[in-house]
Every structure is written in C-alpha cells, then in structure tokens.
N, C-alpha and C positions, 0 to 999 in steps of 0.2 A: 373794678380790678385795676385800669388803669392810674388810677388815683393811691392804691394802693402800692401799685410797683414802683410811680415815683417818690412816694414818701417812703419808702425803701433805699433808694437809686441816692436819695438826697441824704439820708442816714449814713450812709455805706462811704460816701462822699466823705460827709461832716468828721469821720471818725478818721479818714485817710488823711486828711486835712490835719486836724490834730498829731496823729504819730508823724508827720510830717514837720510839723514842729519841734521834736526832740532826738536827741540824736547820742547813740553810746557807743565809744570808741576802746576798741581792744587792740592796744600794741603792747611791743617788748622791746626788746633788745638779748643777745645771746653772744658773748664773745668767748673765745678759748684758743690757746696756742701755747707753744712750747720756750720756758727761758730757764738761763742759765744765769745763775747770780756767782761771782768768782770768789766772796768771801763771806759766809755766815759763821760766825763763831769762830773762827778758823781757818774751815773747809769750806772748799765749791758746792755748789748746790744747784742740780739741774731737777726744775720742778712745770708739770702744769699748771699753767696761769690760767686767769679767767677775769673777764671783765675790765680787759687793759681800755682799750678804746672807747667803751661805756660802759657802765655798769648792768650786771647781768641783772633784769627787772622784767614785770609785766605788771600790767595797769587796765585799770578802767577810768575814763575821762566820757562823762554826759553834760548833756546840755538842755533844757528846756526852755521853748523862747515864751514869754508871760505874755507877750505884745509892746507898744511901748518903748521898745527899746530894754529892756529889760529882760533878765535871763536868770534861769536857777544854774548854776554850775557845781559840777564837783568831780573828783580824783580821788583812786584809789590808787597805790603805789607798793609794790609788793618788789622787794630785790631778793635775791638769790645767787649761790652759785651753780655758773653751770656745768663745772669739773665734778660738783658731789650732788648738786640738787637738792643742798640745805638751804634754808634762809638765814640772808645774811644775817640778821638778829636774831636767835635762837627765842622761840617761843611768841613771836611778832609776829604776822602774816603780813599787814601792812605798814613795814617800818619804815617805809620811805616818806611817804604823803598819805593822808584820808583826812579830804577837809570836804566841805560843802561851802556854799553863800550863795551871794547875789553879783550879778555884774550889768551895772549897767552906761548904756555909751555916753549920758549924757554927767552919770556922776562917780562913776568909776567902779571899782571892784572890792567887796568884802568879802571876805571866808574864815572861815571857823572849824579847827581842828588839830593836827598833827601835821605840822607844815615847815618847810626847809627854810631858814633866816637868807639875811641877803648876803652876807657874805659868800653864799653858796648860787644865790639868786643874781647879784649883780656884780660882783668879785671875779667868781671863779670864770668865768666867762674870757676875761683879761689873762688870766694863766699859761703858764707853756703847757702845764698838765693838761688843760679843756682842750687848747688850739692844737697842742701836739697830739692829742689823742690817745697820754701815755699817764696812766695809772702810781706808776714809779715816781713818776716826776713833781707830782704835789712836796708839797712842803712838809721837811721833817716834822712826823708826831699828827699833822694835818691841823695843829694847833689855832692857824685860823679861820679852819672851817671851810674851806676853798670846796672842799669834795664832801659830799654824804655818805655820813657814813654813822652805823648807828646812834652813837653819843650827839646828831650833829641837829635833826630837827626839834624846832620846840615844837613840847605839847602845849596840850590846852591853851591852843593861840588863836588871835584872830586879827587875819594879815589885810590892811587898806590899801588898795593901787587905784590911786587916780587916770583920770583921764590923762592924754597926752598933749602936751599945750605949746607950740613952736618946738618942737623937740624934746621937750621936759616932760617926765615922768616922777615924781614923789611916792612913794611910798611907807608905811609906818606899819607896825609888829609890836605887838602887846603878848606873852607869854604867862600865863599862870600856873604856881606851883599846887593849886587848889587844897590848902592846909587854911587852919585858923591864923601861922603866920603869912602876912599880904609879900614880906619883901625873899619867904623862904623857894625857891625856885622860881621867882618872878625872872623874866626877860625883854627887855623893852630895844626896840631895833629900828633907824631911818632910813630910808637911803634914796639916793635920789641918780638919775639916770639922762643923759641926754643924744640924739641920735641927729647924725646931718648928715644925709649922702653914704658917704665913706668912711664919716665919722662917729667913732662910739665912746663914749666915757661913762663912766657910773661911780659911786662912792657910798660909802654904808656906812657905819656905825653902830652897835650894839651895847648895852650893858646888861650882864647875864650874872645871876648868883644861885650857890651850889651847881658847877656844872662839872660834869666826869670830861676827863679831859685824858686823850689818848699817848700819856710820856710813856708807855711804856713801848713804843713805835719808835722811841729814841733811842740813845744810849745809856740815860740814865738807870741808874735802879731808883735813885731815892731824889726828892724834890719837894723842895720847901718842909721838910721834915717829915713827909711820907713817900709810904713805898711807891713807885713809880706807876707799880700795875692795877694800884688803887686810888689814884691821884683823882680827887675834889677840889673844886676852887671855890673859897669862898663868896669870890668874886671876879669877873673876868669883862674888860676893857676889850672890845676889839673892833677896828676901825681898816679902813681901806680907802685906796682911788687907783682907778686903772684908766689905761684907752688904749684904741688901735686905728688904724689909718690902711684903707686899703688903695693899692694906686697899681690900678688894674686886678695884674696875677699876683702882685707883691700884697700880704698884707703883713704890716709889724704890726705889734702889743708891746704892751709895759704894764705893771702893777706893782703897785707897794703895800703892805700892809704890815701892821702891827697889835701886838695883843701885848696886855695888862694883865698877869697871873697874878692874885694875892689870895694868900691862907694863913691862916697860922702867928699873923703878923710879918710873914714874909712878902716881898711884892720882887719880881721879876716880869721883864719885858721882851717878848719874841717878835724879831720883824723880819719881815722877807721885802727883798729886791727884786725881780723875777721880771725878765724880756726875751724876745723871742719874735720870729718871723716866719709867713708860709708863703710859698712860692709853687702855684697851681701848672704846671710845667705843658700839661694836657687837659681834656676836658676828665680825661679818667687818674690822672695818677700827680700826686702834690708831696712834695717835698718841705721838713717841716722840722728848725733846731730852736732851742734856746737855751737858756740859763737862770740860774737862781740861785741866790746866798743869803742866807738862813741864820741868824744870832739866837742865843739862850744861853745866860746865868755865863757869860764868860767863854762860850764853844762857839765855836760856826762850823758850818757845813755849808760848802759850794757843788751846784751840783750841774751836770751839762746834758743835753738831750739831743737825740738826730732821728730822723726819722723817718720813711716812707711810705705812704697810704695809696695804696694800686682798687680803685672800685670797679667789680666786674659787674656789677649794676646800682642802681641808685641805693636797693636795700643790703647789699654784699660787699665785703671787702676784704682784701687782704693787707697786711700791714709788719711790718720791720721796725724796732725802736734798739740802739746803742746809746748807753745811758752811762755817764761816769759821776761819779760823788768823792769829793778830796775833804777830809775834817780837819780841824785845827785846833789848836788853844784846848790840849787836851781830851776835846771828844773823839768818838769812835764814828767811823762811818755807817750811816744809817739808812739807805732809801726808804720810803714811807714803806712799810707793811716785808719789807724784804727780808728782815732780822738783821741784827746787829751786826758788823762786824770785828775783825777781833784788830784791827788797825784802822789806820788814817783813807784808807782807801778800798773802795768797792763799785764794782762794775756790773750791768747786766743789760743783756742781750737776749731777745725775742723776739717772735716772729707768731702770727696766728691769723685768724680769720674772725673776723665781727659783721651780724645779720641782723637787720631789723626787719620788724614786722608794723 
C-alpha cells in the first residue's frame, strides 16, 4: 500500500510540474470618454470616444517551456469598441494578432500567423500618439502604419526576432498572398533596434504589394485615379527611424517616416516629422506634448497635442487631451478618424478613463 501511495504522489507531482511549465494569460484594455471636435464637415461634434490612450482589446498570451531554453509561444488578440461592443474589424475575431511559434534564448523567436508590422512594433513607440497616449495624434490616414488598424497587420506572415547582442536586436518578416502569383499581396519587412540605458532607437523598412490604405480618413476624395474610400496601392515602400532619451523624469522623442505609394503608373510620397516630450511630475501624474507635420501630394497637415494622464492605480488612469491641426496647400484639416473639416483648422478636446487587466 505504501508503494502504491508513493507512486500516486510521484505521479501527481510530475503532472503539477508539467503544468507549472506552461502558462496562459488573459489580458485586455478598455478606454472610453467624451470628445468635442470643432469642425466635422462644417459643424461641431460631441461624441463618446473610445480607445484613445490604448486600443480597446482583449487577448490570450501563452507559453510552454520545452526545456533547454526553448519555448512554444502564442498570442490571440481581438480589437473591439467599448462604446458599442462591436468588433474593430467586422467579421474577424482576432483582428489584431493571431500567431504561434517557437522562442529560443540562444537562437531568437520565430512566429507564424496574422501579425503586426515593424512600423507598429518598432516605429510607433517613438511617436507622439503612442507616448502621448492619444489616438487622434497619429498621422493623417495612418498611412505610415504606426497604429494597428484593420488593414495594418500582415496576413500569412512569418516573423523572426534575433536575440539581443550588445543592445542590438534584428528582425525580419515576410507575408504571403497565398495565391499562385507570388508577388500578389506579398509583404517583406526588416527592422533594427538599439537600447542602452535611457537611450532607445529603432529603424524599419517594408515593401508591400496590393495593400489597402485608409485614404478616406484624409481629406482626399480620390487618389491616383481611385476613390479614396477603396484605394489599393500596387506597391508601398514604408520606412522610418526614431529615437528617445530619458533625462530622469523627462523623456524626449523624435520620429521620421516616409511612405511611397504607387498605383496605376502614379507615385506619391507621404512623409512625417514627429517630436515631443513627456514629464513625470509625480508618481501618479504626467504631462505630455508633441507636434507633427505631414505632407502628401502637395498637401500638408501640421498638428499639436497636449495631454495629462493621472494614474488612480497601476491599472486605471484618467486623462485629458487637447489637439489642434492646421492644414495648408489646399488641404482640409482631418485628424485621424475624427472626420474631415470644412476648412483648414480642426480642434479636438477630450477626457476619459482607461483600465487595463
């Protein structure tokens, strides 16, 4: 009997040990508030806004320790709207990310699935929108893919991230169109990041075929002979470089992006210069500010952002933002997803609450 009991306890311990080597984490973010937009088609607009400081989302992240420094990893992430409960992309559950792969301490990480590009992973964290926690501060149309919207992630993709050597990390990514035409829908991207204490820097480049671009969120009705609402680029070359440095409570950051759009024999370049600063006044309160100027097809949009974030806890924050955009060269003001103004000026004032779990 003692031998049977001992064997049973040993089996239970073995099962417990196996479970202890695996983990699955449920996480998410909810954000809602009230916004005033000064000019949308010639009229002021009051609205309940959502996803301002962080996108509304929930997800599952998992890992299994396979031994010898090797792990199986996966992530499923779904974007939604807190104010309506709807999917961020209709008909697609895990619209933000869905991938599985292997991670090695020695050789790096390889994942396959529906994944975000390096413009989002590497360049986005240096933008005023990201560091200032304001969705509307992304550049017009999100043409440079700094925000993760329904048309940004690469489908059918393989992403590799190297181990870090002396602060440097290299990454490469390819997405397949899954058709008999190898170039149709194909995406390729490369990135390099560097971290040394308070200094961070990153650069990324991508080549994308047959990409849908959200031109309708700018003031353009048509672009390169296509309706802006359904514009598809034959080829997109997207690149950028950014950096940040922390001086104690002060963080300064800068970013440059350049996106070349080609279709129907046309070629136009969208580029943005972005810079700002964050100051942590107290452990709970920070003030953020920044500015960006963007050009495309002879038009220019210049925008400014000032905000305050107050942490009630590690997971819950109250925030307030004020943003102003001035368009020139025959452009209309159009903050990202706010709606196109009837003139050159547009302002956004908003306040809300964010909670993560």
